[in-house]
DODO-623950 format. One record per atom (N, C-alpha, C, CB): x, y, z. Coordinates in steps of 0.001 Angstrom, whole numbers, padded with zeros to 6 digits, always signed. Glycine has a CB too. Layout:
BEGIN
XYZ...
***
This chain:
BEGIN
-040836-160441+037365-040622-159464+037642-041891-159161+038040-039991-158818+036825-041675-158002+039173-042596-157449+040193-043227-155957+039356-041621-157117+041822-044583-156529+039296-045205-155060+038650-045378-153592+039180-046470-155276+038380-045142-152940+038660-045019-151269+038968-046125-151478+040044-045436-149931+037499-047354-151294+039375-048999-151242+040391-048970-152132+041363-050506-151681+039589-048445-153131+041648-048296-153605+042449-047495-153065+044037-047953-154402+041778-046409-152613+043289-045045-152013+044419-045634-150938+044705-043342-151638+043846-046552-149857+043711-046995-148624+044526-048476-149131+045636-047485-147232+043194-048989-149961+045653-049948-150855+045927-049189-150939+047622-050034-152387+044723-048243-151414+047433-046970-151952+048381-046823-150907+049371-045438-152169+047563-045980-149278+048635-045919-148249+049343-046875-147396+049958-045383-147709+048810-047589-147597+049470-049260-147114+049914-049311-147307+050950-050524-147730+049404-049437-148696+051481-050104-149492+052599-048776-149531+053458-050827-151123+052138-047438-149124+053198-046276-149162+054188-046265-147663+054809-044743-149579+053399-046628-146645+053735-047218-145495+054377-048325-145591+055316-047619-144698+053457-049554-145571+054853-050512-145258+055572-051129-146392+056877-051436-144938+054529-050293-147398+056507-050564-148785+057519-051907-149302+057689-050159-148528+059005-052690-149130+056352-054166-149447+056270-054136-149934+055143-055205-148392+056407-055024-150917+054646-055112-151297+053056-056264-150028+052436-055852-153236+052808-057461-150143+053281-058551-149141+053415-057879-147813+052602-058955-148826+055166-056725-147521+053621-056306-145776+053302-055348-145770+051909-055172-144950+054846-054613-147386+051765-053534-147232+050488-054627-147261+049514-052221-148555+050210-055664-147927+049857-056956-148495+048309-057575-146979+048169-058767-150091+048852-057401-145935+049402-058334-144578+048497-056814-143974+047876-059514-142993+049849-055939-143896+048255-054379-143239+047548-054588-143446+046114-052746-144143+048030-054737-144872+045576-054503-145467+044337-055946-145010+043779-054112-147169+044372-057012-144983+044864-057949-144766+044261-058924-145987+042972-057361-143621+043826-058469-147323+043636-058804-148912+044027-059923-148866+044885-057586-149752+044830-060403-150335+044938-060914-151107+046263-059703-151987+047136-062146-152265+045737-060020-151862+048357-059330-152487+049402-058985-154058+048745-060321-152466+050857-059952-154464+048432-059631-156210+047726-058655-155980+046717-061098-157114+046833-058654-155015+046215-057638-155011+044743-056257-154853+045552-057946-153431+043378-055738-153676+046646-054829-153621+047252-054633-154699+048220-054830-152562+047651-055128-155468+048828-054924-156565+049474-054503-157699+048846-055864-156809+050047-055219-158153+047855-054849-159090+046692-053475-159109+046294-055586-158766+045501-053420-157744+045712-051838-157404+045300-051018-157789+045832-051397-156316+045296-051073-157425+047556-050042-158027+048728-050085-159054+048687-050149-157810+050047-051055-159644+048806-050648-161182+049178-050153-162024+047923-051991-162004+049824-050292-161044+047096-049761-161657+045549-048435-161516+045758-050229-160821+044041-048096-160426+046489-046483-159997+046592-045820-160602+047466-046181-158644+046913-046540-161614+048478-046022-161907+050125-045562-163687+049050-047868-161876+052101-046673-164206+048274-046538-164922+047749-045415-165391+047009-047234-164789+047419-045270-164780+046352-043946-163815+045187-042660-164380+045834-043870-161590+045335-042734-163640+047269-041295-163160+047820-041235-164569+048704-041210-161402+048854-042053-165649+048974-042003-166347+050395-042005-165938+051217-041301-166941+050746-042232-164862+051791-042459-164223+053517-044213-163188+053289-040513-162625+054103-043933-163071+054658-044984-162237+055058-044148-160909+055092-045740-162698+056487-045316-159204+054586-044908-158438+054165-045366-157366+055880-045457-158287+052540-046741-157705+056199-047184-156993+057138-047860-157734+058456-048023-156158+056486-048071-157614+059955-048642-158606+060172-049870-157576+060386-048049-159642+061231-050786-158483+060181-052396-157822+060027-052796-157435+061699-053772-159262+059244-053606-157030+062117-054931-156580+062811-055576-155561+062431-054824-156322+064030-056612-155628+064106-057910-154488+063778-057187-153247+063736-059247-154342+065033-055878-153045+064116-055310-151314+064453-054472-151141+063157-054100-151017+066132-054419-152106+062234-053765-151656+061198-052980-153112+060754-052823-150308+061612-051815-152177+060044-050491-152981+059779-049250-152639+060488-050131-152883+058400-048926-153719+060246-046946-153565+061139-046178-154165+059734-046423-155173+063168-045226-153496+059550-044136-153833+058791-043255-154780+059107-043514-152922+058618-043386-155940+058626-042024-157146+058948-040824-156132+058386-042104-159051+057788-039590-156524+059129-038451-156070+058645-038028-156022+056745-037543-156980+059477-038289-157691+056611-038521-157550+054856-039309-156467+054255-039285-158781+054267-040399-156307+054862-041324-155059+054035-040293-153665+054468-043393-154839+054832-039968-153432+055308-039071-152089+055507-037765-151951+054515-038474-152071+057107-037435-152988+054296-035888-153151+053584-036342-152949+052109-034988-154870+053840-037910-153693+051810-038528-153583+050314-039063-151941+050052-040004-154781+050163-039624-151745+051006-040058-150420+051133-038661-149073+050556-040514-150352+052936-037469-149105+051733-036374-148656+051081-035689-148857+049732-035693-148892+051747-036437-149815+049131-035276-150178+048118-035994-149978+046623-034662-151928+048368-037298-149630+047006-038425-149506+045715-038662-147936+045843-040127-150547+045927-039143-147131+046818-039964-146012+047136-039573-145037+045826-039607-145351+048746-038314-144834+045910-037894-143825+044554-038130-143980+043587-036835-143592+044206-037582-145270+043297-038068-145954+041592-039668-145779+041597-037650-148028+041308-040368-146071+042653-041708-146098+042381-042509-144847+041724-042245-146404+043570-041694-143756+042677-042528-142512+042744-041540-141979+041447-042575-141502+044459-040597-142072+040776-040313-141403+039670-041069-142187+038412-038748-141295+039558-041286-143520+038471-041441-143974+037391-043365-144076+037239-040464-145374+037358-043643-143507+038345-045256-143872+038150-045968-142254+037264-046162-144204+040190-044536-141185+038207-044996-140032+037618-044149-139335+036638-045295-139200+038569-043992-140903+035530-042809-140270+034069-043551-139796+033231-041830-141376+033091-045173-140082+032966-045543-139726+031625-045793-137991+031946-047038-140727+031012-046451-137779+033525-046458-135920+033502-045410-135154+033492-047028-135265+034632-044237-135878+033647-042744-135448+034025-042456-134740+032268-041456-137177+034646-042824-135851+031630-042684-135748+030223-043508-134317+029475-043288-137199+029662-044584-134520+029893-045199-133193+029885-045027-131470+030209-045900-133487+030454-043875-131836+031061-043199-130612+031770-043801-129298+032390-042388-130134+030890-045094-130069+033225-045773-128983+033549-044864-128179+034336-046997-129284+034201-045126-126872+034891-044614-126070+035792-044902-126362+036886-044832-124979+035664-044137-126298+038408-044201-126338+039266-045721-125646+039793-043057-125995+039531-046345-126338+040681-047500-125696+041809-047164-125621+042851-048680-126293+042062-046789-124433+043578-046696-124451+045158-047621-124097+046071-045806-123751+045553-047713-125202+046972-048822-125202+047792-048126-125040+049251-049750-126566+047573-048666-123792+049943-048261-123533+050911-048773-124033+051923-048190-122588+050954-047880-124739+052971-048777-125405+054310-048405-125033+055671-048668-126986+054385-049391-125322+056699-048836-124388+057663-049368-125824+059020-049781-122343+057652-048073-126173+059266-048446-127434+060477-048436-126458+061463-047251-128899+060838-049503-126561+062674-049325-125885+063974-048707-126428+064982-050366-125571+064467-047954-125913+065519-046845-126245+066577-047322-127346+067166-046520-125165+067663-048480-127708+067685-049314-128779+068496-049201-130089+067580-051040-128288+068744-049024-129772+066422-049427-131057+065352-048240-132071+065088-049864-130436+063759-048485-133032+064862-047368-134080+064255-047664-133976+062653-047589-135879+064890-046458-133735+061731-046517-134554+060437-047151-135809+060329-045314-134813+060019-046829-137036+061107-047064-138038+061056-048128-138463+060522-046920-138336+061878-049250-137609+060432-050734-138236+060313-051087-137788+059118-051853-137826+061407-050371-136958+058373-050577-136466+057021-049481-136763+055877-050724-135027+057150-047912-137089+056458-046954-137063+055959-047607-138196+054162-045700-137628+057270-048027-139058+054818-048273-140253+053506-049418-139571+052569-048968-142041+054164-049938-139053+053140-051214-138027+052031-050539-137293+051416-052410-136948+052682-049457-136239+051649-048779-135588+050958-048188-136356+049925-048013-134972+051652-047436-137511+050412-047072-138213+049016-048252-138678+047880-046312-139561+049418-048842-138923+048750-050592-139294+047617-050565-138448+046682-052362-138989+048336-050658-136940+047127-051055-136282+046300-049809-135715+045262-051830-135373+047000-048669-135904+045905-047743-135716+044607-047158-136526+043708-046822-135213+044856-047830-137846+043862-048149-139250+043470-048854-138557+042213-049135-140349+044633-049851-138208+042620-050948-137958+041658-050433-136807+040874-052380-137649+042345-050295-136112+041045-049949-134228+040719-048282-134191+040825-050778-132839+042299-047387-134482+040073-045760-134508+040290-045808-132962+040302-044613-135340+038942-046385-132445+039604-045528-130710+039480-046374-130197+040876-046032-129365+037543-047102-130412+042141-047249-129706+042824-045643-129683+043770-048581-130037+043364-045617-128858+044489-044419-128810+045412-044613-128057+046609-043262-128251+044758-044648-128351+048186-044887-128048+048835-044069-127373+049797-045380-128685+048923-044396-126352+050440-043841-125756+051220-044175-125240+052620-043598-125092+050622-043118-124712+053378-044139-124725+055098-043988-123201+055258-043271-125804+056893-044949-122476+056059-044759-121705+056158-045356-121435+057863-045079-121190+054996-044637-120632+058244-045128-120566+059979-046179-119778+060464-044061-120031+060887-046998-118658+059657-047700-117801+059669-049081-118185+059195-047119-116904+059086-050286-119086+059452-051412-120107+058883-051946-118960+057964-052691-120881+060126-051973-117446+058271-052711-116556+057472-052173-117105+055897-052347-114825+057913-050655-117264+055674-050470-117633+054572-050190-118547+053927-050068-117237+054333-051159-119441+054581-051333-121394+054062-052446-121013+053259-051860-122965+055505-052170-122371+052180-052833-123144+051279-053604-124470+052177-051692-123618+050117-052858-124775+052597-053535-126065+053679-053144-125714+055101-052841-127794+053368-053972-126423+055912-053311-126107+057339-053569-127247+058079-053879-124812+058141-052836-127793+058789-052816-128640+059636-053171-128168+061375-051520-129182+059347-054541-128307+061733-054275-127613+062600-055856-127827+064055-053966-126077+061700-055957-126912+064989-057305-127573+065761-058400-126469+065108-057235-127540+067842-059440-126750+065674-060562-126084+064821-060658-124491+065956-062379-127358+064728-059826-124104+066884-059866-122668+067295-058945-122305+067093-060132-122265+068416-057469-122751+065670-056603-121898+065315-057110-121880+063625-055002-122380+065766-058238-122159+063056-058422-121932+061911-058400-120306+061570-059578-122630+061621-057152-120067+060380-057306-118628+060136-058619-118004+059348-056111-118264+059378-058749-116806+058662-060119-116179+058495-059776-116085+057212-060624-114817+059293-060851-116669+056761-060747-116763+054819-060617-118230+054668-059104-115885+053879-060141-119204+055673-060458-120767+055217-061504-121231+055668-059539-121764+055582-061876-122546+054881-062740-123672+056089-062120-124670+056501-063998-124415+055642-062668-125710+057397-061816-126567+057917-062896-127477+057942-061011-126223+059189-062200-128940+057145-062412-130189+057551-062079-131115+058540-062212-130600+056889-063214-131057+059545-062512-131861+061055-062826-133078+060688-063186-131534+062756-061596-133810+061496-061271-135237+061011-060937-136217+062225-059981-135193+059988-060836-135354+063851-060386-136213+064840-060953-135154+066304-058479-136563+064616-061519-136146+067032-061304-135276+068544-060829-136603+069237-062958-134397+069434-059961-135820+069944-059338-136642+070888-058935-135852+072433-058026-137199+070110-058861-136583+073520-058299-136560+074932-057082-136071+074998-058236-137792+075556-056765-135487+075684-055334-135406+076374-054530-136099+077140-055271-134670+076968-053862-136653+077141-052862-137567+078540-051191-137147+078806-052712-139520+078055-051054-137914+079794-050254-137327+080237-049156-138254+079544-050396-137099+081671-047871-137775+079375-046807-138335+078597-045456-138692+079257-046557-137438+077580-045033-139576+079440-043997-139714+080177-042683-140719+079099-044636-140465+081680-041646-140524+079928-040361-141521+078868-040971-142538+079211-038474-141657+079197-040517-143767+078014-040962-145272+078401-040448-145731+079678-040476-146326+077360-038972-145257+080053-038810-145965+081017-039001-145250+082847-037459-146474+080586-039892-144207+082722-040326-143170+083898-041045-144582+084614-041584-141505+083388-040336-144068+085995-041467-144938+087162-042978-145246+087276-041445-144312+088326-043116-143446+086872-044744-143882+086582-045441-144392+085395-045507-142846+086754-044622-144762+084101-045439-144976+083172-045716-146326+083322-045005-144589+081956-045759-147061+084198-045415-148225+084580-046751-148374+084982-044258-148427+085514-047290-147312+085738-048703-147433+086376-050055-147307+085449-048793-146304+087440-051325-148010+085339-051934-148314+084591-053110-146886+084192-052337-149630+085097-053090-146030+085109-053530-144769+085280-052508-143499+086355-054996-145118+085873-053072-142490+086267-052453-142096+086735-053447-141158+087559-051498-141812+085990-052832-140466+088882-053877-139193+089482-052529-137834+089459-054708-139662+091663-053908-136640+089646-053264-135538+090092-052052-135124+090763-053876-135199+090605-052477-135949+092239-051702-135974+093029-050281-136678+092909-052355-136316+093841-049811-137783+091582-048905-138305+091336-047972-137677+090777-049154-139103+090882-048493-136360+090043-047301-135507+089182-046943-133984+089817-047896-135226+087472-047211-134273+091218-047094-132992+092449-045592-132735+092154-047435-133501+094412-044918-133782+092296-043344-133583+092102-042391-133966+090817-042773-134333+093148-043651-133887+089954-042956-134219+088395-042202-133052+087824-044141-134585+087199-041005-133007+087486-041021-131691+086186-041761-131488+085080-039935-131603+085480-042578-130391+084658-043397-130297+083605-042634-129787+082326-044519-129440+083983-043031-130205+081059-042673-129164+080207-043463-128494+079746-042097-129424+079353-043743-127309+079498-044224-126119+078837-044483-126344+077915-043630-125163+078717-046068-126556+077038-046384-126471+075357-047345-124973+075117-047501-128129+074761-046885-123496+075548-047403-122422+075382-048001-121976+073995-046549-121691+075799-047614-122974+073191-048337-122664+071849-049863-123325+071507-047343-123180+070718-049936-124316+072490-051420-125301+072353-052087-124491+072606-051822-126570+073222-053282-124615+071579-054428-123682+072476-055355-124120+073334-055273-123005+071724-055225-125247+074111-055362-125857+075080-053946-125632+076522-055565-127240+074365-053303-125089+076041-052088-125038+076396-051824-125280+078128-051642-123707+075839-051454-126348+078272-051315-126501+079867-052526-126039+080860-050064-125631+080305-053750-126052+080645-054830-125873+081154-054717-126983+082414-055965-125997+080074-053728-127767+082398-054054-128509+083482-052500-128397+084546-054548-130175+082873-052241-126996+084065-051004-126718+085268-051443-127060+086576-050515-125124+085421-050541-127811+087106-050577-128187+088982-050802-126642+089527-048668-129001+089835-049903-125911+089677-048927-124578+090509-048946-123764+089937-047523-124577+090813-049992-122299+089712-049308-121649+088732-047939-120625+089252-050441-120846+088006-047704-121131+090049-046464-120281+090675-045222-121416+090188-046604-119989+092729-044891-122654+089988-044278-123763+089903-043691-123265+088523-045163-125126+090043-041970-123289+088323-041655-123486+087242-041336-124482+086354-041124-123022+087254-041136-124612+085017-041074-125833+084256-039398-125678+084079-042140-125874+082721-039677-127708+083688-038238-127891+083593-037709-127182+082284-037885-129446+083597-038611-127062+080878-038132-127084+079918-039882-126205+079106-037418-128778+079590-039536-125786+078315-040443-124463+077073-040316-125007+075597-039496-122546+076977-041069-126343+075709-041198-126808+074357-041857-125232+073118-042492-128348+074556-040676-125649+071764-041405-124642+070635-042664-125376+070203-040401-124318+069177-042472-126444+069814-042969-127368+069204-043556-129214+069705-042008-127248+068367-044157-129780+069509-044571-131066+070028-043425-132034+069919-045800-131593+069289-043267-131823+068654-041818-133062+067689-040838-132436+069042-040900-132411+065173-040522-131321+068949-039226-131166+069896-039890-131491+071392-038445-129407+069810-040850-131199+072049-041664-131607+073393-041485-133557+073966-043614-131198+072879-041852-133833+072407-041420-135355+072819-040438-135869+073048-041626-136121+072187-039342-135257+072300-038105-135682+072321-037085-135457+073594-037635-135141+071228-037808-134327+074310-037520-133875+075828-038070-134853+076696-038153-132456+076240-039208-135214+076629-040292-136088+077536-039544-137415+076849-042364-135829+077203-038915-138133+076070-038350-139485+075911-037241-139183+076520-038176-140112+074519-036215-137895+076622-034595-137507+077371-034926-138280+078784-034152-135390+077688-036117-137842+079218-036568-138105+080709-036192-136201+081750-035214-139884+081438-036676-135629+080690-036373-134510+081178-037569-133565+081543-035524-133982+080311-038700-134608+081449-040189-133800+082177-041039-135153+081871-041004-131983+081182-042082-134240+081872-043600-134622+082080-044784-133562+081315-043865-134592+083813-045281-134385+080171-046278-133195+079488-047781-133675+078978-045487-132561+078053-047918-132759+078859-049832-133555+078504-049904-133045+077199-051591-132842+079609-050216-133900+076636-050176-134334+074950-051396-135037+074459-048926-135411+074583-051920-134398+073153-053138-135343+072618-052638-136827+072233-053851-134649+071194-053926-137735+072735-053517-139497+072446-052711-139670+071230-054941-140559+072154-053088-139100+070234-052404-139740+069082-051132-139146+068905-053168-139642+067811-050736-138460+069815-049104-138384+069983-048375-139749+069949-048704-137707+071426-049134-140383+070621-048828-142232+070876-048258-143216+069876-050187-143014+071123-049162-142538+069058-048783-142902+067660-047173-143300+067120-049228-141702+066905-046534-141972+067151-045319-141449+066430-044101-142092+067324-045290-139661+066363-044734-142534+068259-043245-142827+069082-043561-144263+070282-042712-141026+070199-042709-144870+069987-042363-146178+070839-041620-145519+071900-041432-147433+070049-040560-144199+072254-039950-144201+073679-040860-143676+074111-038675-143576+074070-042045-143136+074229-042883-142418+075673-044267-143483+075452-043415-140161+075514-044776-142844+076713-045803-144130+077243-046892-142663+077339-045271-145375+079187-048286-143065+076749-048832-141957+077439-050438-143148+078352-049342-140329+075921-050307-141969+079415-051602-142713+080700-052195-141724+080676-051286-143209+082447-053934-141908+080997-054673-140943+081390-055104-140530+082517-055400-141005+080940-055362-139442+082713-055096-138824+084295-056569-138967+084670-054416-136979+084483-056807-139857+085954-058055-140357+086419-058314-139181+087793-057905-142208+086870-059533-138642+087122-060528-138038+088702-059951-136363+087844-059561-138634+091239-059641-136235+086798-059675-135017+086405-059943-134768+085101-058681-134496+086701-060463-133218+084681-061232-133512+083102-059967-132929+082576-062980-132595+082534-059542-133972+081790-057965-133153+080705-058250-132726+079270-056501-134419+080336-059412-132554+079067-060105-131506+077974-059752-132682+076750-059193-129557+077756-060265-132002+075744-060393-132668+074366-059497-131268+073261-062502-133001+073936-059352-131844+072422-058895-131125+070658-059725-131542+069808-057401-131571+069880-060266-130718+068726-060811-131202+067343-059984-130630+066633-062228-130893+066891-059040-131524+065995-057905-131179+064672-058661-131320+063222-056452-132448+064646-057587-131137+062402-058190-131168+060686-057528-130419+059860-059654-130638+060409-058244-129988+058673-057413-129978+057536-058154-128388+057519-057594-131331+056125-057259-127201+057237-057806-126031+057047-057563-125743+055727-057380-125074+057910-058718-124904+054856-058095-124677+053463-058889-123250+052967-058406-126146+052316-057977-122514+051982-058515-121286+051252-059460-121971+050595-057549-120414+050302-060340-120593+050374-061842-120760+049853-061675-120314+048020-063099-119441+050922-060580-121340+047656-060681-121753+046450-060955-123112+045506-059862-121389+046260-061105-123392+044627-061310-124581+044099-059944-125616+044312-061700-124303+042615-059142-124739+044078-057763-125738+043812-057189-126106+045652-056163-124538+042629-057352-125435+046407-057051-125627+047678-057920-126299+048072-056864-124660+048402-059436-126539+048003-060464-127564+048362-060416-128512+048101-061427-127488+048111-059944-128389+046704-059823-129890+045979-058764-131078+046926-058997-129587+044213-057756-130074+046575-056124-130773+047543-056958-131062+048725-054427-129419+048068-057347-130169+049985-057751-130522+051314-058791-131790+051105-058444-129182+052098-059352-132062+050227-060920-133045+049937-060083-134250+050047-061997-132911+048131-058827-134595+049172-058279-135554+048633-057193-136061+049947-057662-135064+047172-056365-134718+050427-056109-135040+051506-056417-136117+053092-056177-134210+051480-057678-135212+053289-058400-135766+054381-059002-137351+054361-059500-134833+054541-059185-138094+052528-059724-138730+052497-058362-139567+053013-060560-138776+051433-057182-139790+053197-056086-140521+052689-055177-140334+054090-055414-139873+051137-055315-139509+054750-054721-138570+055776-055423-139448+057746-055609-136460+055214-054221-139593+058446-055148-139889+059610-054450-139424+060765-055537-141407+059778-055336-138087+061236-055171-136800+062038-055254-137346+063871-056662-135561+061494
***
């Protein structure tokens, strides 16, 4: 029989894509997690993750095992707390339109595994949130900010776009390319090529924008980290032009409850 603790380490590693973050989620050392995964692989007689300097890549077996066990692991891990019938505690979250939840979803899951009474609700207005995933220029009044990453912007193409095959892009290469506008971004299209040109589309958020880019509707300027979330788009640097950077992180209300959640979330998230 496979132990619940081993499966919990496995699901955390699958979600966070690194042994180190999986260890933080479970408040144990990295060797403890890696040893448990190795033992599980030996038991199954197959590799679950391809290891590299950039992190973990799940094998097809790992994907199958994750989907077969994740609900049961979460249910059993929180059994004792559910028996105490603690009331739900609402945590209001704002995710800015230029942010993707891919970087914090595993962290939210880790928070709820630790405190099953938490219930996450999303709000469009940052002033109403307890926690915010956003750029430092968008932090609402009354919030502190935990910076997590500073990243440059890149040009996003659909995977099979002719320009996606080039190692780098120059401004002149984009003159005749349809652009997708992202007016909600603090650095919104400061790379506009011509103030008078029209856009192929105007997205409401970056998740929508990436779908449009992948479909071939146009190209867009997006943060570098967006490339992690999709295998149907390609990001390329713009040579000879300053595309700017953004600094992202987690904001939180100035309360002990919100500050504690934000600190825990920052330790296991990858913005």
